[in-house]
PDB file of N, CA, C and O in Angstrom:
ATOM      1  N   UNK A   1     -29.914  17.979  12.477  1.00  0.00           N
ATOM      2  CA  UNK A   1     -29.020  18.990  13.007  1.00  0.00           C
ATOM      3  C   UNK A   1     -27.905  18.289  13.806  1.00  0.00           C
ATOM      4  O   UNK A   1     -28.163  17.373  14.586  1.00  0.00           O
ATOM      5  N   UNK A   2     -26.694  18.733  13.595  1.00  0.00           N
ATOM      6  CA  UNK A   2     -25.558  18.136  14.291  1.00  0.00           C
ATOM      7  C   UNK A   2     -25.569  18.502  15.769  1.00  0.00           C
ATOM      8  O   UNK A   2     -25.943  19.613  16.147  1.00  0.00           O
ATOM      9  N   UNK A   3     -25.152  17.549  16.595  1.00  0.00           N
ATOM     10  CA  UNK A   3     -25.036  17.806  18.029  1.00  0.00           C
ATOM     11  C   UNK A   3     -23.983  18.880  18.287  1.00  0.00           C
ATOM     12  O   UNK A   3     -24.178  19.763  19.122  1.00  0.00           O
ATOM     13  N   UNK A   4     -22.868  18.797  17.566  1.00  0.00           N
ATOM     14  CA  UNK A   4     -21.792  19.800  17.676  1.00  0.00           C
ATOM     15  C   UNK A   4     -21.687  20.507  16.322  1.00  0.00           C
ATOM     16  O   UNK A   4     -21.048  19.979  15.412  1.00  0.00           O
ATOM     17  N   UNK A   5     -22.291  21.680  16.166  1.00  0.00           N
ATOM     18  CA  UNK A   5     -22.365  22.356  14.868  1.00  0.00           C
ATOM     19  C   UNK A   5     -21.014  22.624  14.191  1.00  0.00           C
ATOM     20  O   UNK A   5     -20.946  22.688  12.964  1.00  0.00           O
ATOM     21  N   UNK A   6     -19.960  22.779  14.960  1.00  0.00           N
ATOM     22  CA  UNK A   6     -18.654  23.076  14.355  1.00  0.00           C
ATOM     23  C   UNK A   6     -17.911  21.832  13.901  1.00  0.00           C
ATOM     24  O   UNK A   6     -16.877  21.939  13.242  1.00  0.00           O
ATOM     25  N   UNK A   7     -18.419  20.655  14.240  1.00  0.00           N
ATOM     26  CA  UNK A   7     -17.733  19.406  13.921  1.00  0.00           C
ATOM     27  C   UNK A   7     -17.671  19.138  12.422  1.00  0.00           C
ATOM     28  O   UNK A   7     -16.630  18.697  11.933  1.00  0.00           O
ATOM     29  N   UNK A   8     -18.725  19.383  11.688  1.00  0.00           N
ATOM     30  CA  UNK A   8     -18.818  18.993  10.280  1.00  0.00           C
ATOM     31  C   UNK A   8     -17.695  19.607   9.430  1.00  0.00           C
ATOM     32  O   UNK A   8     -17.213  18.960   8.501  1.00  0.00           O
ATOM     33  N   UNK A   9     -17.282  20.812   9.725  1.00  0.00           N
ATOM     34  CA  UNK A   9     -16.225  21.464   8.939  1.00  0.00           C
ATOM     35  C   UNK A   9     -14.897  20.720   9.049  1.00  0.00           C
ATOM     36  O   UNK A   9     -14.045  20.849   8.170  1.00  0.00           O
ATOM     37  N   UNK A  10     -14.712  19.951  10.105  1.00  0.00           N
ATOM     38  CA  UNK A  10     -13.452  19.212  10.282  1.00  0.00           C
ATOM     39  C   UNK A  10     -13.597  17.743   9.896  1.00  0.00           C
ATOM     40  O   UNK A  10     -12.636  16.985  10.024  1.00  0.00           O
ATOM     41  N   UNK A  11     -14.753  17.327   9.435  1.00  0.00           N
ATOM     42  CA  UNK A  11     -15.000  15.923   9.098  1.00  0.00           C
ATOM     43  C   UNK A  11     -14.579  15.623   7.671  1.00  0.00           C
ATOM     44  O   UNK A  11     -15.414  15.349   6.809  1.00  0.00           O
ATOM     45  N   UNK A  12     -13.289  15.676   7.433  1.00  0.00           N
ATOM     46  CA  UNK A  12     -12.746  15.397   6.109  1.00  0.00           C
ATOM     47  C   UNK A  12     -11.619  14.367   6.237  1.00  0.00           C
ATOM     48  O   UNK A  12     -10.954  14.281   7.270  1.00  0.00           O
ATOM     49  N   UNK A  13     -11.419  13.593   5.173  1.00  0.00           N
ATOM     50  CA  UNK A  13     -10.332  12.625   5.145  1.00  0.00           C
ATOM     51  C   UNK A  13      -9.106  13.255   4.514  1.00  0.00           C
ATOM     52  O   UNK A  13      -9.219  14.084   3.611  1.00  0.00           O
ATOM     53  N   UNK A  14      -7.943  12.864   4.986  1.00  0.00           N
ATOM     54  CA  UNK A  14      -6.706  13.288   4.348  1.00  0.00           C
ATOM     55  C   UNK A  14      -6.494  12.424   3.108  1.00  0.00           C
ATOM     56  O   UNK A  14      -7.180  11.419   2.922  1.00  0.00           O
ATOM     57  N   UNK A  15      -5.570  12.807   2.283  1.00  0.00           N
ATOM     58  CA  UNK A  15      -5.246  12.023   1.095  1.00  0.00           C
ATOM     59  C   UNK A  15      -4.786  10.618   1.478  1.00  0.00           C
ATOM     60  O   UNK A  15      -5.172   9.639   0.840  1.00  0.00           O
ATOM     61  N   UNK A  16      -3.964  10.522   2.518  1.00  0.00           N
ATOM     62  CA  UNK A  16      -3.481   9.215   2.964  1.00  0.00           C
ATOM     63  C   UNK A  16      -4.624   8.338   3.465  1.00  0.00           C
ATOM     64  O   UNK A  16      -4.639   7.135   3.207  1.00  0.00           O
ATOM     65  N   UNK A  17      -5.578   8.930   4.177  1.00  0.00           N
ATOM     66  CA  UNK A  17      -6.726   8.163   4.668  1.00  0.00           C
ATOM     67  C   UNK A  17      -7.590   7.664   3.508  1.00  0.00           C
ATOM     68  O   UNK A  17      -8.053   6.523   3.518  1.00  0.00           O
ATOM     69  N   UNK A  18      -7.802   8.514   2.520  1.00  0.00           N
ATOM     70  CA  UNK A  18      -8.576   8.104   1.357  1.00  0.00           C
ATOM     71  C   UNK A  18      -7.860   6.996   0.598  1.00  0.00           C
ATOM     72  O   UNK A  18      -8.486   6.028   0.167  1.00  0.00           O
ATOM     73  N   UNK A  19      -6.556   7.136   0.436  1.00  0.00           N
ATOM     74  CA  UNK A  19      -5.784   6.097  -0.250  1.00  0.00           C
ATOM     75  C   UNK A  19      -5.920   4.761   0.463  1.00  0.00           C
ATOM     76  O   UNK A  19      -6.048   3.724  -0.188  1.00  0.00           O
ATOM     77  N   UNK A  20      -5.893   4.771   1.800  1.00  0.00           N
ATOM     78  CA  UNK A  20      -6.050   3.538   2.557  1.00  0.00           C
ATOM     79  C   UNK A  20      -7.447   2.952   2.340  1.00  0.00           C
ATOM     80  O   UNK A  20      -7.590   1.741   2.170  1.00  0.00           O
ATOM     81  N   UNK A  21      -8.469   3.797   2.344  1.00  0.00           N
ATOM     82  CA  UNK A  21      -9.844   3.314   2.176  1.00  0.00           C
ATOM     83  C   UNK A  21     -10.076   2.663   0.820  1.00  0.00           C
ATOM     84  O   UNK A  21     -10.873   1.731   0.713  1.00  0.00           O
ATOM     85  N   UNK A  22      -9.395   3.138  -0.212  1.00  0.00           N
ATOM     86  CA  UNK A  22      -9.646   2.599  -1.544  1.00  0.00           C
ATOM     87  C   UNK A  22      -8.638   1.539  -1.971  1.00  0.00           C
ATOM     88  O   UNK A  22      -8.756   0.982  -3.062  1.00  0.00           O
ATOM     89  N   UNK A  23      -7.641   1.250  -1.123  1.00  0.00           N
ATOM     90  CA  UNK A  23      -6.642   0.256  -1.531  1.00  0.00           C
ATOM     91  C   UNK A  23      -6.406  -0.850  -0.508  1.00  0.00           C
ATOM     92  O   UNK A  23      -5.763  -1.847  -0.835  1.00  0.00           O
ATOM     93  N   UNK A  24      -6.897  -0.709   0.698  1.00  0.00           N
ATOM     94  CA  UNK A  24      -6.664  -1.703   1.743  1.00  0.00           C
ATOM     95  C   UNK A  24      -7.512  -2.949   1.486  1.00  0.00           C
ATOM     96  O   UNK A  24      -8.720  -2.846   1.271  1.00  0.00           O
ATOM     97  N   UNK A  25      -6.887  -4.113   1.506  1.00  0.00           N
ATOM     98  CA  UNK A  25      -7.599  -5.359   1.216  1.00  0.00           C
ATOM     99  C   UNK A  25      -8.633  -5.714   2.282  1.00  0.00           C
ATOM    100  O   UNK A  25      -9.490  -6.566   2.048  1.00  0.00           O
ATOM    101  N   UNK A  26      -8.564  -5.082   3.434  1.00  0.00           N
ATOM    102  CA  UNK A  26      -9.567  -5.330   4.483  1.00  0.00           C
ATOM    103  C   UNK A  26     -10.900  -4.654   4.177  1.00  0.00           C
ATOM    104  O   UNK A  26     -11.927  -5.005   4.758  1.00  0.00           O
ATOM    105  N   UNK A  27     -10.878  -3.682   3.261  1.00  0.00           N
ATOM    106  CA  UNK A  27     -12.100  -2.988   2.864  1.00  0.00           C
ATOM    107  C   UNK A  27     -12.695  -3.731   1.672  1.00  0.00           C
ATOM    108  O   UNK A  27     -12.004  -3.940   0.675  1.00  0.00           O
ATOM    109  N   UNK A  28     -13.970  -4.137   1.758  1.00  0.00           N
ATOM    110  CA  UNK A  28     -14.582  -4.873   0.648  1.00  0.00           C
ATOM    111  C   UNK A  28     -14.527  -4.074  -0.663  1.00  0.00           C
ATOM    112  O   UNK A  28     -14.629  -2.848  -0.645  1.00  0.00           O
ATOM    113  N   UNK A  29     -14.367  -4.767  -1.797  1.00  0.00           N
ATOM    114  CA  UNK A  29     -14.219  -4.079  -3.092  1.00  0.00           C
ATOM    115  C   UNK A  29     -15.360  -3.114  -3.428  1.00  0.00           C
ATOM    116  O   UNK A  29     -15.116  -2.048  -3.993  1.00  0.00           O
ATOM    117  N   UNK A  30     -16.602  -3.475  -3.088  1.00  0.00           N
ATOM    118  CA  UNK A  30     -17.705  -2.571  -3.400  1.00  0.00           C
ATOM    119  C   UNK A  30     -17.588  -1.268  -2.617  1.00  0.00           C
ATOM    120  O   UNK A  30     -17.935  -0.201  -3.123  1.00  0.00           O
ATOM    121  N   UNK A  31     -17.100  -1.357  -1.387  1.00  0.00           N
ATOM    122  CA  UNK A  31     -16.897  -0.149  -0.583  1.00  0.00           C
ATOM    123  C   UNK A  31     -15.719   0.667  -1.102  1.00  0.00           C
ATOM    124  O   UNK A  31     -15.750   1.897  -1.062  1.00  0.00           O
ATOM    125  N   UNK A  32     -14.676  -0.015  -1.590  1.00  0.00           N
ATOM    126  CA  UNK A  32     -13.534   0.699  -2.154  1.00  0.00           C
ATOM    127  C   UNK A  32     -13.986   1.572  -3.319  1.00  0.00           C
ATOM    128  O   UNK A  32     -13.559   2.721  -3.438  1.00  0.00           O
ATOM    129  N   UNK A  33     -14.849   1.031  -4.178  1.00  0.00           N
ATOM    130  CA  UNK A  33     -15.346   1.795  -5.323  1.00  0.00           C
ATOM    131  C   UNK A  33     -16.185   2.969  -4.843  1.00  0.00           C
ATOM    132  O   UNK A  33     -16.040   4.084  -5.344  1.00  0.00           O
ATOM    133  N   UNK A  34     -17.061   2.727  -3.875  1.00  0.00           N
ATOM    134  CA  UNK A  34     -17.904   3.803  -3.343  1.00  0.00           C
ATOM    135  C   UNK A  34     -17.051   4.909  -2.729  1.00  0.00           C
ATOM    136  O   UNK A  34     -17.283   6.089  -2.989  1.00  0.00           O
ATOM    137  N   UNK A  35     -16.069   4.533  -1.920  1.00  0.00           N
ATOM    138  CA  UNK A  35     -15.199   5.525  -1.289  1.00  0.00           C
ATOM    139  C   UNK A  35     -14.364   6.283  -2.320  1.00  0.00           C
ATOM    140  O   UNK A  35     -14.110   7.476  -2.158  1.00  0.00           O
ATOM    141  N   UNK A  36     -13.938   5.594  -3.379  1.00  0.00           N
ATOM    142  CA  UNK A  36     -13.181   6.263  -4.440  1.00  0.00           C
ATOM    143  C   UNK A  36     -14.051   7.303  -5.136  1.00  0.00           C
ATOM    144  O   UNK A  36     -13.603   8.423  -5.386  1.00  0.00           O
ATOM    145  N   UNK A  37     -15.288   6.939  -5.449  1.00  0.00           N
ATOM    146  CA  UNK A  37     -16.197   7.900  -6.077  1.00  0.00           C
ATOM    147  C   UNK A  37     -16.432   9.098  -5.175  1.00  0.00           C
ATOM    148  O   UNK A  37     -16.404  10.243  -5.626  1.00  0.00           O
ATOM    149  N   UNK A  38     -16.661   8.831  -3.918  1.00  0.00           N
ATOM    150  CA  UNK A  38     -16.928   9.926  -2.990  1.00  0.00           C
ATOM    151  C   UNK A  38     -15.703  10.820  -2.793  1.00  0.00           C
ATOM    152  O   UNK A  38     -15.821  12.045  -2.754  1.00  0.00           O
ATOM    153  N   UNK A  39     -14.534  10.205  -2.669  1.00  0.00           N
ATOM    154  CA  UNK A  39     -13.332  10.988  -2.384  1.00  0.00           C
ATOM    155  C   UNK A  39     -12.727  11.666  -3.588  1.00  0.00           C
ATOM    156  O   UNK A  39     -12.365  12.841  -3.526  1.00  0.00           O
ATOM    157  N   UNK A  40     -12.614  10.940  -4.683  1.00  0.00           N
ATOM    158  CA  UNK A  40     -11.944  11.484  -5.866  1.00  0.00           C
ATOM    159  C   UNK A  40     -12.867  12.409  -6.656  1.00  0.00           C
ATOM    160  O   UNK A  40     -12.440  13.462  -7.128  1.00  0.00           O
ATOM    161  N   UNK A  41     -14.132  12.014  -6.798  1.00  0.00           N
ATOM    162  CA  UNK A  41     -15.078  12.821  -7.568  1.00  0.00           C
ATOM    163  C   UNK A  41     -15.839  13.813  -6.694  1.00  0.00           C
ATOM    164  O   UNK A  41     -16.668  14.573  -7.194  1.00  0.00           O
ATOM    165  N   UNK A  42     -15.562  13.808  -5.394  1.00  0.00           N
ATOM    166  CA  UNK A  42     -16.209  14.718  -4.443  1.00  0.00           C
ATOM    167  C   UNK A  42     -17.731  14.587  -4.475  1.00  0.00           C
ATOM    168  O   UNK A  42     -18.460  15.579  -4.496  1.00  0.00           O
ATOM    169  N   UNK A  43     -18.193  13.324  -4.479  1.00  0.00           N
ATOM    170  CA  UNK A  43     -19.625  13.064  -4.487  1.00  0.00           C
ATOM    171  C   UNK A  43     -20.123  12.809  -3.074  1.00  0.00           C
ATOM    172  O   UNK A  43     -19.430  12.193  -2.264  1.00  0.00           O
ATOM    173  N   UNK A  44     -21.316  13.282  -2.785  1.00  0.00           N
ATOM    174  CA  UNK A  44     -21.958  12.949  -1.520  1.00  0.00           C
ATOM    175  C   UNK A  44     -22.455  11.515  -1.618  1.00  0.00           C
ATOM    176  O   UNK A  44     -22.543  10.948  -2.707  1.00  0.00           O
ATOM    177  N   UNK A  45     -22.779  10.935  -0.463  1.00  0.00           N
ATOM    178  CA  UNK A  45     -23.174   9.524  -0.443  1.00  0.00           C
ATOM    179  C   UNK A  45     -24.363   9.255  -1.367  1.00  0.00           C
ATOM    180  O   UNK A  45     -24.337   8.291  -2.132  1.00  0.00           O
ATOM    181  N   UNK A  46     -25.380  10.069  -1.311  1.00  0.00           N
ATOM    182  CA  UNK A  46     -26.570   9.842  -2.138  1.00  0.00           C
ATOM    183  C   UNK A  46     -26.267   9.886  -3.623  1.00  0.00           C
ATOM    184  O   UNK A  46     -26.805   9.092  -4.394  1.00  0.00           O
ATOM    185  N   UNK A  47     -25.411  10.808  -4.026  1.00  0.00           N
ATOM    186  CA  UNK A  47     -25.055  10.922  -5.442  1.00  0.00           C
ATOM    187  C   UNK A  47     -24.225   9.720  -5.895  1.00  0.00           C
ATOM    188  O   UNK A  47     -24.443   9.188  -6.984  1.00  0.00           O
ATOM    189  N   UNK A  48     -23.284   9.299  -5.070  1.00  0.00           N
ATOM    190  CA  UNK A  48     -22.442   8.154  -5.422  1.00  0.00           C
ATOM    191  C   UNK A  48     -23.246   6.864  -5.419  1.00  0.00           C
ATOM    192  O   UNK A  48     -23.061   6.017  -6.293  1.00  0.00           O
ATOM    193  N   UNK A  49     -24.135   6.708  -4.446  1.00  0.00           N
ATOM    194  CA  UNK A  49     -24.922   5.482  -4.338  1.00  0.00           C
ATOM    195  C   UNK A  49     -25.911   5.339  -5.491  1.00  0.00           C
ATOM    196  O   UNK A  49     -26.315   4.226  -5.826  1.00  0.00           O
ATOM    197  N   UNK A  50     -26.297   6.441  -6.091  1.00  0.00           N
ATOM    198  CA  UNK A  50     -27.257   6.388  -7.186  1.00  0.00           C
ATOM    199  C   UNK A  50     -26.644   6.116  -8.543  1.00  0.00           C
ATOM    200  O   UNK A  50     -27.372   5.915  -9.516  1.00  0.00           O
ATOM    201  N   UNK A  51     -25.328   6.105  -8.634  1.00  0.00           N
ATOM    202  CA  UNK A  51     -24.678   5.865  -9.922  1.00  0.00           C
ATOM    203  C   UNK A  51     -24.773   4.400 -10.331  1.00  0.00           C
ATOM    204  O   UNK A  51     -24.747   3.503  -9.488  1.00  0.00           O
ATOM    205  N   UNK A  52     -24.883   4.177 -11.617  1.00  0.00           N
ATOM    206  CA  UNK A  52     -24.917   2.830 -12.184  1.00  0.00           C
ATOM    207  C   UNK A  52     -23.905   2.771 -13.335  1.00  0.00           C
ATOM    208  O   UNK A  52     -23.464   3.805 -13.835  1.00  0.00           O
ATOM    209  N   UNK A  53     -23.548   1.566 -13.743  1.00  0.00           N
ATOM    210  CA  UNK A  53     -22.575   1.420 -14.832  1.00  0.00           C
ATOM    211  C   UNK A  53     -23.068   2.097 -16.101  1.00  0.00           C
ATOM    212  O   UNK A  53     -22.250   2.553 -16.901  1.00  0.00           O
ATOM    213  N   UNK A  54     -24.361   2.176 -16.310  1.00  0.00           N
ATOM    214  CA  UNK A  54     -24.885   2.819 -17.508  1.00  0.00           C
ATOM    215  C   UNK A  54     -24.534   4.321 -17.559  1.00  0.00           C
ATOM    216  O   UNK A  54     -24.607   4.944 -18.619  1.00  0.00           O
ATOM    217  N   UNK A  55     -24.155   4.888 -16.406  1.00  0.00           N
ATOM    218  CA  UNK A  55     -23.763   6.293 -16.370  1.00  0.00           C
ATOM    219  C   UNK A  55     -22.304   6.508 -16.812  1.00  0.00           C
ATOM    220  O   UNK A  55     -21.887   7.642 -17.049  1.00  0.00           O
ATOM    221  N   UNK A  56     -21.549   5.435 -16.918  1.00  0.00           N
ATOM    222  CA  UNK A  56     -20.149   5.537 -17.314  1.00  0.00           C
ATOM    223  C   UNK A  56     -20.040   5.797 -18.812  1.00  0.00           C
ATOM    224  O   UNK A  56     -20.664   5.110 -19.621  1.00  0.00           O
ATOM    225  N   UNK A  57     -19.247   6.789 -19.164  1.00  0.00           N
ATOM    226  CA  UNK A  57     -19.032   7.133 -20.564  1.00  0.00           C
ATOM    227  C   UNK A  57     -17.544   6.978 -20.882  1.00  0.00           C
ATOM    228  O   UNK A  57     -16.759   7.871 -20.562  1.00  0.00           O
ATOM    229  N   UNK A  58     -17.138   5.868 -21.501  1.00  0.00           N
ATOM    230  CA  UNK A  58     -15.722   5.644 -21.774  1.00  0.00           C
ATOM    231  C   UNK A  58     -15.138   6.624 -22.799  1.00  0.00           C
ATOM    232  O   UNK A  58     -13.918   6.712 -22.935  1.00  0.00           O
ATOM    233  N   UNK A  59     -15.970   7.342 -23.503  1.00  0.00           N
ATOM    234  CA  UNK A  59     -15.468   8.306 -24.497  1.00  0.00           C
ATOM    235  C   UNK A  59     -15.259   9.693 -23.907  1.00  0.00           C
ATOM    236  O   UNK A  59     -14.862  10.615 -24.620  1.00  0.00           O
ATOM    237  N   UNK A  60     -15.521   9.851 -22.617  1.00  0.00           N
ATOM    238  CA  UNK A  60     -15.438  11.185 -22.013  1.00  0.00           C
ATOM    239  C   UNK A  60     -14.000  11.668 -21.826  1.00  0.00           C
ATOM    240  O   UNK A  60     -13.776  12.851 -21.567  1.00  0.00           O
ATOM    241  N   UNK A  61     -13.038  10.777 -21.952  1.00  0.00           N
ATOM    242  CA  UNK A  61     -11.644  11.183 -21.805  1.00  0.00           C
ATOM    243  C   UNK A  61     -11.090  11.019 -20.404  1.00  0.00           C
ATOM    244  O   UNK A  61      -9.926  11.340 -20.164  1.00  0.00           O
ATOM    245  N   UNK A  62     -11.876  10.537 -19.490  1.00  0.00           N
ATOM    246  CA  UNK A  62     -11.409  10.327 -18.118  1.00  0.00           C
ATOM    247  C   UNK A  62     -10.856   8.974 -17.990  1.00  0.00           C
ATOM    248  O   UNK A  62     -10.405   8.592 -16.910  1.00  0.00           O
TER     249      UNK A  62
END
């Protein structure tokens, strides 16, 4: 349970913040990929962390 129940609704990144997280050279490449999956695909941490390359489908059109 959150200490401040109303906080979670405001805990979102802006587009500029997400762009910085996935493109800044100070962020390690593995984290850039994780943050991109979470931000662009709207995945929660557990869902993004569980993905493997075998889940990638190059024929899907994405």
